[in-house]
C-alpha positions in Angstrom: 35.6 35.8 6.2 36.4 38.1 9.2 40.1 37.4 8.9 40.1 38.5 5.3 37.9 41.6 6.1 35.1 40.3 3.8 31.4 41.2 4.2 28.4 39.0 3.3 25.7 40.7 1.4 22.2 39.7 0.1 22.8 41.0 -3.4 25.6 41.8 -5.9 26.3 45.1 -7.7 25.5 43.4 -11.0 21.8 43.5 -12.1 22.1 40.5 -14.4 23.7 38.4 -11.7 21.0 39.4 -9.2 18.2 38.6 -11.7 19.7 35.2 -12.5 19.8 34.0 -8.9 16.4 35.5 -8.0 14.9 33.4 -10.7 16.7 30.3 -9.5 15.5 31.0 -5.9 11.9 31.4 -7.1 12.0 28.2 -9.1 13.3 26.2 -6.2 10.5 27.6 -3.9 13.0 29.2 -1.5 14.9 25.9 -0.9 17.8 27.6 -2.5 19.4 30.9 -1.5 22.6 32.8 -2.5 24.5 35.4 -0.6 27.4 37.3 -2.0 30.9 38.3 -0.9 32.8 40.9 -3.0 36.4 39.8 -3.7 37.4 41.3 -7.1 36.0 42.6 -10.3 32.3 43.0 -9.5 31.3 43.5 -13.1 31.3 39.7 -13.5 30.7 36.6 -11.5 34.4 36.0 -10.7 34.3 39.0 -8.5 32.2 37.3 -5.9 32.2 34.3 -3.5 28.8 32.7 -3.6 27.5 31.3 -0.4 24.7 28.8 -1.3 22.2 27.6 1.3 20.0 24.7 0.0 18.3 21.6 1.3 21.6 19.7 1.5 23.3 22.3 3.6 20.3 22.8 5.8 20.0 19.1 6.4 23.7 19.0 7.5 23.1 21.9 9.9 20.1 20.2 11.4 22.0 16.9 11.8 24.8 18.7 13.7 22.2 20.6 15.8 23.1 24.0 14.4 21.0 26.8 12.9 19.7 26.1 9.4 22.1 28.6 7.8 25.2 27.5 9.9 26.7 25.4 7.0 26.7 26.7 3.4 28.3 25.7 0.1 31.2 28.1 -0.8 31.4 28.6 -4.6 33.9 30.5 -6.6 32.3 30.9 -10.1 33.1 32.7 -13.3 36.7 31.5 -13.5 36.0 29.8 -16.8 35.9 33.1 -18.8 39.4 33.8 -20.1 38.0 36.7 -22.2 36.9 38.6 -19.0 38.9 40.5 -16.5 39.4 38.3 -13.5 41.1 40.2 -10.7 44.2 38.7 -9.1 42.5 39.4 -5.8 40.0 36.7 -6.7 42.8 34.2 -6.9 44.4 35.6 -3.7 41.2 35.0 -1.7 40.5 31.7 -3.2 44.1 30.4 -2.5 43.4 31.2 1.2 40.4 28.8 1.2 42.2 26.2 -0.9 45.1 26.1 1.6 42.8 25.5 4.6 39.9 23.5 3.3 39.1 20.5 1.0 37.8 21.2 -2.4 34.5 19.4 -3.2 34.2 19.7 -7.0 35.8 21.6 -9.9 34.4 22.4 -13.3 36.9 22.0 -16.1 36.0 23.6 -19.5 37.3 23.4 -23.0 36.2 25.7 -25.8 36.5 25.1 -29.5 34.9 25.2 -32.9 32.3 22.6 -34.1 29.8 23.4 -36.8 27.3 20.8 -35.7 24.3 22.0 -33.8 23.5 20.9 -30.2 20.6 18.5 -30.7 19.4 15.0 -30.0 22.0 13.5 -32.4 24.5 13.9 -29.5 22.7 11.0 -27.7 24.3 8.7 -30.3 27.6 10.5 -30.7 30.7 8.2 -30.5 32.3 11.0 -28.5 30.1 10.4 -25.5 29.0 6.8 -26.1 31.0 5.2 -23.3 29.7 7.8 -20.8 26.0 7.1 -21.4 24.8 4.0 -19.6 21.5 2.6 -18.4 21.5 4.7 -15.2 22.8 7.9 -16.9 20.4 10.8 -16.9 20.7 12.6 -20.3 18.7 15.6 -21.4 18.6 18.3 -24.0 17.4 21.8 -22.9 17.6 24.4 -25.6 21.1 24.4 -26.9 22.6 22.6 -23.9 23.2 18.8 -23.8 23.5 17.4 -20.2 24.9 14.0 -19.2 24.3 13.7 -15.5 26.0 10.9 -13.5 28.0 9.7 -16.5 29.1 6.1 -16.7 32.8 5.5 -16.1 34.8 3.7 -18.8 35.8 0.3 -17.4 39.5 1.0 -18.0 39.4 4.3 -16.2 39.2 4.7 -12.4 38.2 8.4 -12.7 34.6 9.4 -13.3 32.8 12.7 -14.0 29.9 13.9 -12.0 28.4 15.8 -15.0 29.2 16.5 -18.6 27.7 19.4 -20.5 28.0 20.5 -24.1 26.5 23.9 -25.1 26.5 26.5 -27.8 28.7 29.2 -26.3 28.1 31.6 -29.2 24.4 31.6 -28.7 24.7 31.9 -24.9 27.1 34.9 -25.1 25.1 36.5 -27.9 22.2 37.0 -25.4 24.2 39.5 -23.5 26.5 41.2 -26.1 27.3 41.4 -29.8 29.6 38.5 -30.8 31.5 38.4 -34.1 29.8 36.0 -36.6 33.2 34.4 -37.2 32.6 32.7 -33.8 29.2 31.2 -34.7 30.6 27.6 -34.3 31.9 28.3 -30.8 31.0 25.4 -28.5 32.0 24.6 -24.9 32.6 21.3 -23.2 32.2 21.4 -19.4 33.0 18.6 -17.0 32.3 18.5 -13.2 34.9 16.4 -11.3 35.0 15.2 -7.7 38.0 16.2 -5.7 37.1 15.9 -2.0 40.5 16.7 -0.7 43.0 19.6 -0.6 43.8 20.7 -4.1 47.5 20.8 -3.6 47.5 17.2 -2.4 45.2 15.9 -5.2 46.8 13.5 -7.7 43.7 12.8 -9.8 43.2 16.3 -11.3 45.9 15.7 -13.8 44.1 12.4 -14.8 40.8 14.3 -15.2 42.5 16.9 -17.3 44.0 14.2 -19.5 40.5 12.7 -20.0 39.0 16.1 -20.8 41.6 16.8 -23.4 41.0 13.4 -25.1 37.3 14.0 -25.3 37.8 17.6 -26.5 40.2 16.6 -29.3 37.6 14.1 -30.6 34.6 16.5 -30.3 36.5 19.5 -31.9 38.3 17.2 -34.4 41.8 18.6 -33.5 45.1 17.0 -32.8 46.0 19.2 -29.8 44.4 21.4 -27.1 46.0 24.5 -25.6 45.8 24.0 -21.8 48.1 26.8 -20.8 45.3 28.9 -19.2 44.1 26.0 -17.1 47.7 25.3 -15.9 48.1 29.0 -15.1 44.9 29.0 -13.0 45.9 25.9 -11.0 49.3 27.5 -10.3 47.7 30.7 -9.1 45.4 28.7 -6.9 48.0 26.5 -5.3 51.1 28.8 -5.1 50.5 32.3 -3.8 54.1 33.3 -4.7 53.0 33.4 -8.3 50.6 36.4 -7.5 53.5 38.9 -7.1 53.2 41.5 -9.8 50.7 39.4 -11.7 48.0 40.9 -13.9 45.5 38.9 -15.9 
């Protein structure tokens, strides 16, 4: 952080962001804490690095005989919002981390239109059937459908850590007025395990292929536009692409 002249703060400049994480900290009974580092457009989450201290990081610190806050989870969030202004500085800072450190997980999202509501019928949907096994934890909270620890199809060596399906129209409507033409707006979200340097990773393309296959079935389309995803990966792994770039 010092090399990049970045300061760690206890709060963000955004009231809604502060409120969200304060509620999460309260619910976790102080076993979860977030600090903020400003790196870009502070009007949305992509303008911050999140430094998460939780039971997992504190346990690691204790095992290595360090102070409880010595190790933290470094999170770059809000990059899945192509409709929002994401500063090129965010990618510039993130690329520094990616060049020097291993990436633990990445969330890949795909948006589209589906007029079916998010409800218990998704438990039996053919789209997710092969990902729901005996040990899979599945739950429905509001208009979000969670598949935690999904099963891995026998013919596929890759596996997801989590799959989410939620009503993006309803979620966005809580904070601003959304045109009713987008009332069928849904989002598929997949958390994938990387655990190595992103530039050296050969499985991300396989994950993206699986995501596209699921998205085409869920949204009943024959193709998915992945240009924004490709652009982001290029910005993260090749800093030469930042020159004169505006997003």
